[in-house]
Steps between C-alpha positions, in 0.01 A plus 500: 500500500430326829809661651376844391163436665664382821739799503212745454299336779807504728559872436134580566503294819807685629338836422183379675698407812686833505171689463337303782801569725486871413126524567522319835803701604324828415210399725736409783682831466175700489365323811838560670580134547824556307718806543701648212765617748615139530778449241386159376139607461607819318728308262229249411238774459716719276613196301142394433409858409789520254393172339134590464508876438559465121180295478298719736626824345369409155162405645476820708525709182167360381311497832311801629629679809334339803678695770663275760369178346746334261320262266805414289590184698142374469489562125841338453399200710178449303688536170754242617224253590332553161833449320574180691152365427533587131827304486343200671198512268730500196742238631397269217675735258829439682454124545344413165703380199836487675657241272 
């Protein structure tokens, strides 16, 4: 059970890192620090979008239309933090009685 707990935490940490990279990169693109006409920047940006769009798309279905403001990354990020904290709070379930 300990291995399951560690695998879940690892997966959530990787998703957290990818989301942070996507959020920071979106800010840099919007403030024109990064340019999507550069091939490397475009590849990274579209790769991150392809990874996270299944998560964001499901959340966008439930959120109201806010015009140009996309709240899906914020909701997903908060949900990820809550999920990680719930796993840490219930870690005793994974570590207890492992004989």
